[in-house]
Residue, then its C-alpha position, 0 to 999 in steps of 0.5 A: m499499500t502506497q502512501p499519499l503524497s499529502t495529508s490534505p486535499g489539494s494538488v500532488g506530485g507532478l500536477r502540483i509542480v505545474l501549477r507551481l511553475e504556472g504560478l512563476s510564469i505569471l509572476m515573470a510575465g507581471c514583471w515584464v508587462y510592468h517593465f514594458y510600461q515602464f512603471s516605477w519598480g519602487q512603486f512595485f515593491l511597496y505594493f508588493f505584498l499589500p494582497d497579503i491584507g487578506l492574511l488578517g482574517y486569520l486572527v478572527n478565524s479560519k473560516i473567515g481567514a480562507f475566505s479573505y485569503n482567497l478574495t486577495h489571492s484569486y484572479i478574479l477581482p484584479l482581472l475584474l478591476g482591470t477589465l473595469a480600469w480598461a471599459l472606464d479608460a482608467p489607466t490609473f489602476t493599472p500598474f496596480i493590477i499587474i503588481w497585484i497578479a504578480h503577487i498572486g503568481f509569487d504566492r502560487a510559484l511558493g506554494y501558497g495555494l488558495k486555502y481551505t476552511t481546515g486551516f492556513k497550511d491546507t491550500h489547493l496546492g496541497r499542505i505547505g509547511w515543512n512537515r506537510l507529508 
């Protein structure tokens, strides 16, 4: 009998690697687009970790924490905001949207996926941490 690679729900093995590489690709593409438009790199580094404000939900409980983290770490909101900014011809938001998307890619590349309500370490990419097996 073989042991599972992860004790939490989520992707494992080769699929997990592909999803993490996909996150790295999003991060790299975000940085390239940011550079292409010649936005301020100081601004990039200043706002890069802003989406982690979603972690504050874990101060309440795991359910609120998972919801707030997933809200700020899903591509849905930045892409909706980007679409709205484009439709309203409001390019002021463009650098922030690119930074936000790059941050999500960064987290996914590191293995920090969308959270389950069972706890911070249980993600759609598998369990995170040193003792994940």
